[in-house]
C-alpha positions in Angstrom: 4.2 81.9 85.0 1.5 84.5 84.1 0.9 87.5 86.2 -2.8 88.0 87.1 -2.4 91.7 87.0 -1.5 91.5 83.3 -4.7 89.7 82.4 -7.6 91.8 80.9 -10.2 93.0 83.3 -12.9 93.6 80.7 -14.4 91.4 78.0 -12.1 91.2 74.9 -13.4 90.8 71.3 -12.9 87.4 69.7 -14.2 86.0 66.4 -17.4 84.5 67.9 -18.1 87.3 70.4 -16.2 88.1 73.6 -13.8 86.4 76.0 -13.5 87.5 79.6 -11.0 86.4 82.4 -12.6 86.3 85.9 -10.3 85.9 88.9 -11.4 83.6 91.6 -11.9 85.7 94.8 -11.2 82.7 97.0 -8.1 81.7 95.0 -6.5 84.8 93.4 -4.2 82.7 91.3 -7.1 80.8 89.7 -9.2 82.2 86.8 -12.3 81.3 84.8 -12.4 82.1 81.1 -15.9 83.1 79.9 -16.8 82.9 76.3 -19.9 85.1 75.5 -20.6 85.1 79.2 -20.6 81.3 79.6 -17.8 79.6 81.7 -15.5 77.8 79.2 -12.4 77.0 81.1 -10.9 77.2 84.6 -7.2 77.3 85.2 -5.1 77.3 88.4 -2.1 79.4 87.3 0.2 77.7 89.8 -1.0 74.1 89.3 -1.5 73.1 85.7 -2.7 69.6 86.8 -5.7 71.0 88.6 -9.1 70.5 86.9 -12.0 72.4 88.4 -14.8 71.3 86.1 -16.4 68.1 87.2 -16.7 66.5 83.7 -13.0 67.2 83.1 -12.2 65.4 86.4 -14.1 62.4 85.2 -12.3 62.5 81.8 -9.0 62.6 83.6 -9.8 59.5 85.6 -10.7 57.7 82.5 -7.4 58.7 80.8 -5.5 57.7 83.9 -7.0 54.2 84.1 -7.3 53.4 80.4 -4.1 54.7 78.9 -0.4 54.6 79.7 2.6 56.9 79.3 3.0 60.0 77.2 0.0 60.5 74.9 -0.8 61.7 71.4 -4.1 63.5 72.0 -6.5 65.5 69.8 -8.9 68.0 71.5 -11.9 69.0 69.5 -12.8 72.3 71.2 -10.0 74.1 73.0 -11.2 77.0 75.0 -8.3 78.0 77.3 -6.8 74.5 77.0 -7.4 73.4 80.7 -7.5 69.7 79.9 -4.5 69.7 77.5 -2.6 71.7 80.1 -3.5 69.2 82.8 -2.6 66.2 80.6 0.8 67.6 79.9 1.4 68.1 83.6 0.2 64.5 84.4 1.8 62.8 81.3 5.0 64.8 80.5 6.1 64.6 76.9 2.5 64.2 75.5 2.0 65.7 72.1 -1.4 67.4 71.7 -3.4 69.2 69.1 -6.2 71.5 70.3 -8.8 72.7 67.7 -11.2 75.6 68.1 -13.4 77.4 65.6 -12.4 80.8 67.1 -8.9 81.7 65.9 -8.8 84.9 67.9 -9.6 83.0 71.1 -6.6 80.6 70.5 -4.4 83.7 70.0 -5.6 85.2 73.2 -5.2 82.2 75.5 -1.7 81.6 74.1 -0.9 85.2 75.1 -2.6 85.1 78.5 -1.6 81.7 79.9 1.5 79.5 80.3 0.4 76.8 77.8 2.8 74.1 76.6 4.6 75.2 73.4 4.5 73.5 70.1 5.1 70.6 69.3 3.9 69.6 72.8 0.7 71.6 72.3 -0.3 72.9 68.8 -3.4 75.1 68.5 -5.3 75.0 65.2 -8.3 77.1 64.2 -11.1 75.5 62.3 -14.3 73.5 62.3 -13.7 70.4 64.5 -15.2 67.9 61.9 -13.3 69.5 59.0 -10.0 69.4 60.8 -10.6 65.8 61.9 -10.8 64.7 58.3 -7.3 66.1 57.6 -5.6 64.1 60.3 -3.8 60.8 59.4 -5.1 57.3 60.2 -4.1 55.9 63.7 -2.7 59.3 64.8 -4.0 59.6 68.3 -4.2 57.7 71.6 -7.0 59.9 72.8 -9.6 62.1 71.1 -11.7 64.5 73.3 -14.8 66.2 72.0 -15.8 69.3 73.9 -17.5 71.5 71.3 -20.6 73.7 71.9 -22.6 76.2 70.0 -24.7 77.8 72.8 -25.6 74.9 75.1 -25.6 72.1 72.5 -23.0 70.4 70.4 -23.4 71.0 66.7 -25.2 68.1 65.2 -22.6 67.2 62.6 -20.2 66.2 65.4 -22.7 63.7 66.9 -23.4 61.4 63.9 -22.4 57.9 63.1 -20.2 59.3 60.3 -18.4 61.6 62.8 -17.8 58.7 65.1 -16.3 56.7 62.2 -13.9 59.6 61.5 -12.8 59.7 65.1 -12.2 56.0 65.2 -10.1 56.3 62.0 -7.9 58.9 63.7 -7.5 56.8 66.9 -5.0 54.0 67.2 -6.4 50.5 68.0 -7.3 50.5 71.6 -7.5 54.4 71.6 -9.9 56.3 73.8 -12.7 58.7 72.6 -14.1 61.0 75.3 -17.2 63.1 74.7 -18.7 66.0 76.8 -22.4 65.6 76.2 -24.7 68.3 77.7 -28.3 67.1 77.9 -31.5 67.5 79.8 -34.2 65.0 80.8 -35.1 62.6 79.3 -31.5 62.5 78.0 -32.6 61.9 74.4 -29.3 63.3 72.9 -27.1 61.2 75.2 -28.9 58.0 74.2 -28.6 58.8 70.5 -24.9 59.7 70.9 -24.3 56.4 72.7 -26.1 54.5 70.0 -23.8 56.2 67.4 -20.7 55.3 69.4 -21.8 51.7 69.5 -21.8 51.4 65.7 -18.0 51.7 65.7 -16.8 50.7 69.1 -17.1 47.4 71.0 -16.6 49.1 74.4 -18.8 52.1 75.3 -19.6 53.6 78.6 -21.6 56.5 80.2 -20.4 58.5 83.3 -23.0 60.6 85.0 -24.2 61.7 88.4 -27.1 59.7 89.9 -29.5 62.7 89.6 -28.8 62.9 85.9 -29.4 59.2 85.4 -32.7 59.6 87.2 -33.7 62.4 84.8 -33.8 65.1 87.5 -31.6 67.8 85.9 -29.7 69.2 83.0 -25.9 68.7 83.1 -22.8 67.4 81.5 -22.4 63.6 80.9 -19.2 62.0 79.8 -19.4 59.3 77.1 -16.5 57.1 76.4 -15.6 54.6 73.7 -12.6 52.5 72.9 -11.5 51.7 69.3 -11.4 47.9 68.8 -8.0 46.3 68.9 -4.8 47.1 70.8 -2.7 45.0 73.1 -4.9 42.5 74.9 -8.1 43.7 73.2 -10.6 46.1 74.8 -13.2 43.8 76.3 -14.2 44.6 79.8 -12.0 47.7 80.2 -14.8 49.7 81.7 -15.6 47.0 84.2 -12.3 47.6 86.0 -13.2 47.9 89.7 -10.4 50.4 90.3 -11.9 52.7 87.6 -15.3 52.4 89.1 -14.0 53.2 92.6 -12.0 56.2 91.3 -15.1 57.7 89.7 -17.1 57.2 92.8 -14.3 58.8 94.9 -14.4 62.1 93.0 -15.6 65.3 94.9 -18.9 64.8 93.1 -19.3 61.0 92.9 -20.5 59.6 89.6 -21.6 56.2 88.3 -20.3 54.4 85.3 -22.7 52.4 83.1 -21.4 49.9 80.6 -22.5 46.5 79.3 -26.0 45.4 80.1 -26.7 48.5 82.1 -25.8 50.7 79.2 -27.9 48.5 76.9 -30.9 49.2 79.1 -30.1 52.9 79.2 -29.8 53.3 75.4 -32.8 51.2 74.7 -34.2 51.7 71.2 -32.5 55.0 70.7 -31.5 55.6 67.0 -28.2 57.2 66.2 -27.9 60.4 64.2 -26.6 60.3 60.6 -25.2 62.9 58.3 -27.7 64.4 55.9 -28.1 62.5 52.6 -26.4 65.4 50.7 -22.7 65.2 51.5 -21.6 68.4 53.1 -20.0 69.6 56.3 -22.6 71.7 58.2 -21.5 74.8 60.1 -21.6 74.9 63.9 -25.2 75.0 65.2 -26.6 72.8 62.3 -28.3 69.6 63.2 -28.0 66.1 61.9 -31.0 63.9 61.6 -31.9 60.4 62.9 -32.2 57.8 60.2 -35.5 56.0 60.3 -37.2 58.4 62.8 -36.6 60.4 65.9 -34.3 59.1 68.6 -36.1 57.7 71.6 
């Protein structure tokens, strides 16, 4: 178990800038990892199952209700591995791969925190989209995307073609979870949902009521299930116990699927890769085909 006194008190250089560990004054065995001054991960050093960030709590509820047993999971965007750490605690024996562009950050968090060891948790540096293309078909039960350059996800991770790559890596019935940060009028979230619907029969949006009403910037969770699997996927987001669990979180959220999601997405157009085949670097944008997303 890591000793808080051994953690750095000043920002530490990493490949993309700096990382800093801030101890919670109210809970001295809890820390927040800042990357370039922005909160990236929160860990309770005594309770690996604890998730502080609200969008991660929402993802954990979706995993709990839509999957079973030990998992094969791929995390695009690692940070300090709060979610992989929690999934291992909640689903012992899970095998996970966490990918991050910043190799030095991965080295630091492995040194600082009591993360599950390989093969339970493997850390791999690299661009999330490029690493995804190297993974075998039907490799994962869950893929989580939590990648940011500044306050936005790089465009090449938001396209129809990126969704197709995720679905290839998922097993039939597998779950794709997306952390989408957006601001009113939620144009990016609508375009991303439109992209998910091109390759998944079941798609859902999880968000706070104020976000759905276009009142503020924040993190929304998008979810999609690869078609197939035991018993099919139809109606999985309509499960009343899932809806109740999401509304019972410390910050209650609503789930939109089916006709409600259709109304939310409206005529939004999904993003596509640029015509010239290449893998953009983080921060590059993709483009909507046939006009701007609405």
